[in-house]
N, C-alpha and C positions, 0 to 999 in steps of 0.2 A: 423484613419485608412480607415472607412468606408465612412465618410462624403470627405476625399481625391478620395477615389476610384471615389464616386458618379458624384461629380465636375469634374474628368476627362472623365468618360463616358459620362456626361453632355455635355460639350464643344467639345468632340470627335462626337457626335451624332449632334450637331448644328452643327459642320464647316462641318460635310457630306451633311446634310441638306440643307444650305446655299448655299454651294458650286455647288451644280448640281441643285439647282432653279435657279441659275446666269448662268449656262450653258447654260439650256434650255431657260430662257428669251433672253440669244445672239444667241441663231440659231432662235429663234422666229422673232429677230430684226434684223439679216444677208434678212431672206424671206423679208419682209416689207423695210429695203432699198433697196433691190434689184427692191421692185415692184417701188420705189416710180421713182430711176434711171431711168429707162428705163420699163414703163409699158407694152408694146406692146412686148418686147423681150420672147422670153422661158426662163425661171430661170435656173440657174447653176447648179441647183441641182434638181431632179423632187421630182413633191410633198410627194408622195410614200414614195421615200426615206428620205425625209424630216421628214416625221413623225416617222421612223423607227429611224432616228438619234436623236430626241426629245426624245422619249423614253428609248435609252439606257443612254442619258445622265439622266436622271431621275432614273436610277434603285440605283444609291448609296444614293440618299435622303430615299430611302424605305428602302435599310439595315439603314440607319440612325437612322430612326423612334423610330425601336423597344430600339438601343442603348440609344436613347436621355431619352427615356421613363425610364427606369431602371434607368440611373442616377440619373432623376429626382426622384424617387420612393425612391434612396437608400439617397440621399441627403434630401428630406423631412424626412425621416424616423432618420436617424441620429438628426436632429432637432427637433424632436419631442421627442426622448431619451433624448437627451440634456435638454431640458427644462421641461421635467418628473426629470430629476435628480436634476435641483435646487431646485423644492420644497420640 
């Protein structure tokens, strides 16, 4: 049971971290895409607002890191206990 919960927490935390990183990188990519299209034009989103948007997109990743760590520790402890029972 502990192994299944650890695996679920690991997958949820990994999904949160990867998803938020992808969204933040996508925001940075849209910034550079706009700059490459027309370098002298004003950006559609001001730089200060873009910074805030990137940080907001990274918040779920910050929430996912502890969940990922707890899932990893639970999974490792269940593996260690399983190996100890075999001996």
